[in-house]
DOVODREN-90559 format. One line per field, with one value per residue (C-alpha): chain; x, y, z; residue number from 1. Coordinates in Angstrom, 2 decimals, m for minus. Layout:
vexpa	A, ...
X	X, ...
Y	Y, ...
Z	Z, ...
guza	NUM, ...
This chain:
vexpa	A, A, A, A, A, A, A, A, A, A, A, A, A, A, A, A, A, A, A, A, A, A, A, A, A, A, A, A, A, A, A, A, A, A, A, A, A, A, A, A, A, A, A, A, A, A, A, A, A, A, A, A, A, A, A, A, A, A, A, A, A, A, A, A, A, A, A, A, A, A, A, A, A, A, A, A, A, A, A, A, A, A, A, A, A, A, A, A, A, A, A, A, A, A, A, A, A, A, A, A, A, A, A, A, A, A, A, A, A, A, A, A, A, A, A, A, A, A, A, A, A, A, A, A, A, A, A, A, A, A, A, A, A, A, A, A, A, A, A, A, A, A, A, A, A, A, A, A, A, A, A, A, A, A, A, A, A, A, A, A, A, A, A, A, A, A, A, A, A, A, A, A, A, A, A, A, A, A, A, A, A, A, A, A, A, A, A, A, A, A, A, A, A, A, A, A, A, A, A, A, A, A, A, A, A, A, A, A, A, A, A, A, A, A, A, A, A, A, A, A, A, A, A, A, A, A, A, A, A, A, A, A, A, A, A, A, A, A, A, A, A, A, A, A, A, A, A, A, A, A, A, A, A, A, A, A, A, A, A, A, A, A, A, A, A, A, A, A, A, A, A, A, A, A, A, A, A, A, A, A, A, A, A, A, A, A, A, A, A, A, A, A, A, A, A, A, A, A, A, A, A, A, A, A, A, A, A, A, A, A, A, A, A, A, A
X	60.29, 57.05, 56.79, 56.90, 54.22, 53.81, 50.55, 49.52, 46.69, 44.81, 41.86, 39.85, 37.03, 36.14, 33.00, 30.93, 27.60, 25.65, 21.88, 20.90, 17.46, 16.72, 13.96, 13.24, 13.13, 9.84, 7.01, 5.11, 8.22, 8.83, 5.31, 5.51, 8.79, 7.05, 5.03, 7.08, 10.71, 13.10, 16.57, 19.75, 22.94, 26.33, 29.19, 31.95, 34.36, 34.06, 35.73, 39.07, 41.84, 45.39, 47.86, 50.35, 53.34, 54.68, 56.68, 55.52, 54.53, 52.03, 50.49, 46.75, 46.03, 42.99, 40.82, 38.09, 35.33, 37.57, 36.89, 40.06, 38.52, 35.70, 38.31, 40.27, 37.08, 36.26, 39.79, 39.64, 36.21, 34.17, 32.16, 30.84, 31.65, 28.75, 30.68, 34.20, 36.74, 39.33, 41.84, 44.24, 46.73, 44.56, 41.46, 38.18, 38.04, 34.24, 34.23, 36.05, 37.80, 39.72, 42.94, 42.62, 41.91, 45.03, 47.17, 45.94, 45.09, 43.24, 44.43, 42.26, 43.76, 40.40, 39.13, 39.91, 40.19, 41.64, 39.55, 39.25, 39.42, 42.04, 45.81, 46.95, 48.66, 45.25, 43.88, 46.99, 46.14, 42.63, 44.06, 46.33, 43.26, 41.31, 44.14, 45.07, 48.72, 51.15, 52.28, 55.99, 55.47, 53.06, 55.39, 58.35, 56.39, 54.72, 58.00, 59.67, 56.92, 56.85, 60.59, 60.34, 57.79, 59.35, 56.08, 57.25, 56.03, 52.65, 51.23, 50.51, 48.34, 44.59, 44.19, 41.94, 44.87, 47.07, 47.48, 46.32, 49.83, 50.41, 47.07, 47.94, 51.20, 49.59, 46.75, 49.31, 51.05, 47.72, 46.95, 50.25, 50.58, 49.57, 52.29, 49.98, 51.43, 49.20, 48.66, 45.86, 46.71, 44.03, 45.45, 47.64, 49.24, 46.15, 46.07, 49.56, 52.36, 55.34, 57.58, 54.97, 54.25, 57.94, 58.04, 55.06, 56.60, 59.87, 58.01, 56.05, 59.27, 61.00, 58.05, 58.01, 61.74, 61.82, 58.80, 58.46, 54.88, 52.82, 51.38, 48.61, 48.68, 46.30, 47.45, 46.85, 50.42, 52.66, 55.68, 54.28, 54.07, 57.48, 59.16, 57.52, 56.23, 58.03, 54.69, 51.42, 47.86, 45.81, 42.02, 39.37, 35.57, 36.05, 38.28, 42.03, 43.75, 47.34, 49.18, 52.95, 56.23, 56.19, 59.05, 57.03, 54.12, 56.37, 57.92, 54.56, 52.54, 55.03, 54.44, 57.29, 60.55, 61.93, 65.43, 67.09, 70.41, 72.75, 74.79, 78.36, 77.21, 74.85, 71.65, 69.18, 67.06, 64.08, 62.65, 59.69, 59.96, 58.15, 59.80, 60.76, 62.58, 64.62, 67.93, 67.67, 66.75, 69.58, 72.14, 70.96, 71.16, 74.73, 75.74, 74.27, 75.26, 78.14, 76.50, 77.99, 75.27, 72.33, 69.60, 66.79, 63.80, 60.50, 57.33, 55.85, 54.07, 50.80, 50.96, 51.68, 48.64, 46.46, 47.67, 46.57, 43.10, 42.92, 43.20, 39.97, 40.83, 42.66, 46.26
Y	28.70, 27.48, 23.86, 23.34, 21.03, 20.06, 20.88, 23.61, 24.88, 22.31, 23.36, 20.95, 22.13, 24.92, 26.74, 29.61, 30.61, 33.58, 33.78, 37.41, 39.02, 40.42, 42.80, 45.50, 49.16, 50.85, 50.68, 47.91, 45.68, 46.42, 45.35, 42.24, 41.23, 41.09, 38.04, 36.59, 37.49, 36.58, 35.31, 34.78, 32.95, 34.61, 32.13, 34.00, 31.04, 28.22, 24.85, 26.26, 23.82, 24.44, 23.45, 25.60, 24.15, 25.27, 28.48, 29.48, 33.08, 32.88, 35.79, 35.48, 37.81, 38.96, 42.00, 43.25, 40.67, 37.80, 35.77, 36.47, 37.84, 35.27, 32.50, 33.99, 34.31, 30.66, 29.60, 31.68, 30.33, 33.50, 31.96, 28.46, 27.01, 25.96, 22.85, 21.51, 21.08, 23.24, 22.23, 24.57, 23.08, 19.98, 21.89, 22.54, 26.36, 26.66, 24.73, 27.70, 25.44, 27.26, 25.45, 26.58, 30.21, 30.23, 29.22, 31.55, 35.18, 37.21, 40.78, 42.97, 46.27, 48.07, 46.81, 48.01, 45.36, 47.44, 49.59, 53.02, 55.19, 53.19, 53.03, 49.97, 48.63, 48.27, 46.33, 44.17, 43.29, 42.33, 40.02, 38.46, 37.60, 36.28, 33.97, 33.17, 33.98, 33.57, 37.00, 36.44, 35.03, 37.82, 40.57, 39.13, 38.73, 42.14, 43.95, 42.03, 42.88, 46.52, 46.72, 45.05, 47.62, 50.52, 51.63, 52.14, 55.75, 54.88, 52.14, 54.55, 56.86, 56.28, 54.44, 57.21, 59.64, 57.54, 57.93, 55.18, 53.75, 53.90, 52.20, 49.43, 48.74, 48.49, 46.39, 43.92, 43.66, 43.05, 40.27, 38.48, 38.55, 34.87, 34.01, 32.45, 29.84, 30.89, 34.48, 35.42, 38.97, 40.78, 44.01, 44.82, 47.83, 49.33, 53.12, 53.42, 55.56, 53.92, 54.17, 52.57, 49.83, 48.94, 48.83, 46.46, 44.22, 44.04, 43.15, 40.33, 38.93, 39.09, 37.41, 34.64, 34.11, 34.25, 32.05, 29.92, 31.16, 30.37, 33.43, 33.83, 37.44, 39.45, 42.82, 45.21, 46.49, 44.33, 45.54, 43.57, 40.42, 40.78, 41.46, 38.62, 35.87, 33.26, 31.64, 33.23, 32.02, 34.08, 33.96, 35.53, 35.13, 32.73, 30.30, 29.79, 30.83, 30.24, 28.62, 28.52, 30.37, 34.12, 33.70, 31.10, 33.52, 36.10, 33.59, 32.23, 35.41, 38.22, 38.96, 41.43, 42.56, 46.06, 46.83, 49.94, 51.10, 53.98, 54.97, 56.20, 59.79, 59.61, 59.12, 56.65, 54.26, 52.25, 49.49, 47.21, 44.02, 40.65, 38.18, 35.82, 38.62, 39.86, 38.25, 39.47, 43.02, 43.15, 41.91, 44.46, 47.27, 46.34, 46.06, 49.41, 51.54, 52.03, 50.96, 51.71, 50.04, 47.73, 46.06, 43.68, 43.53, 41.71, 43.83, 45.04, 42.25, 44.21, 43.80, 40.10, 39.63, 41.35, 38.83, 36.01, 37.54, 37.85, 34.07, 33.54, 29.85, 27.94, 26.96
Z	89.93, 88.32, 87.26, 83.49, 82.09, 78.43, 76.66, 79.07, 76.83, 74.73, 72.58, 70.42, 68.12, 70.54, 69.39, 70.75, 69.22, 70.56, 70.06, 69.59, 69.05, 65.62, 64.55, 62.04, 62.99, 63.82, 66.35, 64.53, 64.50, 68.20, 69.12, 66.98, 68.62, 72.01, 70.94, 68.09, 68.67, 65.90, 66.69, 64.75, 65.59, 65.64, 65.43, 67.29, 67.49, 64.97, 65.69, 66.84, 67.73, 68.95, 71.66, 73.54, 75.36, 78.73, 78.57, 75.07, 74.31, 71.46, 69.57, 68.94, 66.04, 64.13, 63.39, 65.72, 65.94, 64.86, 68.02, 70.00, 73.19, 73.12, 72.98, 75.89, 77.94, 77.34, 78.30, 81.48, 82.42, 81.91, 79.05, 78.51, 75.08, 72.88, 71.88, 71.78, 74.55, 76.24, 78.89, 80.64, 83.08, 83.04, 84.18, 82.38, 82.57, 82.77, 86.06, 87.65, 90.14, 92.85, 92.01, 88.39, 89.26, 91.43, 88.44, 85.67, 85.04, 82.42, 81.84, 79.61, 78.60, 78.52, 81.90, 85.43, 88.14, 90.99, 93.33, 91.73, 94.87, 96.77, 96.37, 94.44, 97.58, 99.26, 96.29, 96.36, 99.98, 98.91, 96.26, 98.88, 100.94, 97.93, 96.88, 100.50, 99.87, 102.78, 103.96, 103.35, 99.83, 98.97, 100.17, 98.29, 95.05, 95.34, 95.88, 93.06, 90.57, 91.70, 91.07, 87.66, 86.48, 88.42, 90.06, 93.63, 93.58, 92.02, 94.23, 97.09, 94.97, 94.42, 91.13, 89.76, 89.94, 87.67, 83.92, 81.58, 81.29, 85.04, 85.71, 83.26, 85.08, 88.51, 87.03, 85.69, 89.05, 90.76, 88.28, 88.87, 92.65, 92.84, 90.27, 87.67, 85.34, 82.44, 81.31, 78.93, 77.87, 75.86, 74.40, 77.45, 75.73, 74.09, 74.20, 75.69, 74.29, 72.62, 75.69, 77.95, 75.41, 75.37, 79.17, 79.33, 76.66, 78.56, 81.74, 80.08, 78.60, 81.98, 83.74, 81.15, 81.47, 85.26, 86.02, 82.88, 82.43, 79.33, 77.58, 75.00, 73.81, 71.66, 70.38, 67.51, 67.97, 65.85, 67.82, 70.78, 68.69, 67.06, 70.41, 72.37, 70.10, 68.04, 67.18, 66.08, 65.60, 63.14, 63.51, 61.28, 61.38, 64.28, 62.35, 62.43, 59.20, 60.29, 63.20, 63.08, 63.46, 62.95, 60.47, 58.55, 58.36, 56.74, 54.35, 53.24, 52.86, 52.22, 48.55, 48.26, 49.82, 50.24, 48.99, 50.40, 49.00, 49.79, 46.74, 46.81, 46.21, 49.20, 47.25, 48.75, 46.72, 47.94, 45.77, 46.42, 44.39, 44.27, 46.61, 43.79, 41.97, 44.94, 43.93, 40.35, 41.40, 43.91, 41.37, 38.80, 41.34, 42.30, 38.62, 37.60, 40.61, 42.98, 46.24, 49.65, 51.71, 50.93, 52.98, 52.05, 54.39, 54.64, 54.64, 57.93, 59.77, 59.48, 55.70, 56.07, 58.33, 55.72, 53.19, 55.51, 55.83, 52.05, 51.68, 53.67, 54.01, 56.77, 55.97
guza	1, 2, 3, 4, 5, 6, 7, 8, 9, 10, 11, 12, 13, 14, 15, 16, 17, 18, 19, 20, 21, 22, 23, 24, 25, 26, 27, 28, 29, 30, 31, 32, 33, 34, 35, 36, 37, 38, 39, 40, 41, 42, 43, 44, 45, 46, 47, 48, 49, 50, 51, 52, 53, 54, 55, 56, 57, 58, 59, 60, 61, 62, 63, 64, 65, 66, 67, 68, 69, 70, 71, 72, 73, 74, 75, 76, 77, 78, 79, 80, 81, 82, 83, 84, 85, 86, 87, 88, 89, 90, 91, 92, 93, 94, 95, 96, 97, 98, 99, 100, 101, 102, 103, 104, 105, 106, 107, 108, 109, 110, 111, 112, 113, 114, 115, 116, 117, 118, 119, 120, 121, 122, 123, 124, 125, 126, 127, 128, 129, 130, 131, 132, 133, 134, 135, 136, 137, 138, 139, 140, 141, 142, 143, 144, 145, 146, 147, 148, 149, 150, 151, 152, 153, 154, 155, 156, 157, 158, 159, 160, 161, 162, 163, 164, 165, 166, 167, 168, 169, 170, 171, 172, 173, 174, 175, 176, 177, 178, 179, 180, 181, 182, 183, 184, 185, 186, 187, 188, 189, 190, 191, 192, 193, 194, 195, 196, 197, 198, 199, 200, 201, 202, 203, 204, 205, 206, 207, 208, 209, 210, 211, 212, 213, 214, 215, 216, 217, 218, 219, 220, 221, 222, 223, 224, 225, 226, 227, 228, 229, 230, 231, 232, 233, 234, 235, 236, 237, 238, 239, 240, 241, 242, 243, 244, 245, 246, 247, 248, 249, 250, 251, 252, 253, 254, 255, 256, 257, 258, 259, 260, 261, 262, 263, 264, 265, 266, 267, 268, 269, 270, 271, 272, 273, 274, 275, 276, 277, 278, 279, 280, 281, 282, 283, 284, 285, 286, 287, 288, 289, 290, 291, 292, 293, 294, 295, 296, 297, 298, 299, 300, 301, 302, 303, 304, 305, 306, 307, 308, 309, 310, 311, 312, 313, 314, 315
């Protein structure tokens, strides 16, 4: 069982600015840029601060280009921050210390880490050597993870022969063989069918429960977030717009509720009403109709997130 430590991920004013070349189209502009290149700054992450406790599974949400992946790359040590501080498990990620790398992992849904032409089992052996895992511990962990994801018949096939969903499952196992305490998951279910997405979500939940791992998850699939995360951080244009409970996000930004009623004659009614008027609308519906069943639901989380983006100001 992994040791639980408070404040596993601590981020203070973390900022990343990229300097990119800029020029106008055309041959004249191309020649001019050789001697007088123009540059502009792109602020991908802008003074981001948050803390994640041991064992938390936190959703990190935002549109494309919001700064999610850049933040994860800084926390995993792949990028140096321009300014600000980040600590994970007490380590400065950019130092890429061996002890830190042994305790974390970054899984990117659109990147392959295993050897393409080899069976996953061979790549697993390579990871064992890289992390210097004792043979008995490695074998026990490998077999346990293979069983959890039900991939016993896949790990002996060359990775190139696997479907996208099958590759994602073996990639995840390969990333967890050293039993990391911190998981940075960047779109782990992207491009997968609904059944495979559910399987990956169940696996992440089981890993978190079994090993007490801390998880920071980005996903465009709100089903991932709703199934795994009690807390979410919403980022837009590199700045945090919201950090709190998923239920609080819905309460604060859900502008309406949906009332669904089944009448005694079998007719179904669906009403969308402002949140403040829900009680009145429900009472009126019950007074005017013979209702056999009635439900009141918050809007889909995707709609709530759009409301957060619409504020364009941190809350």
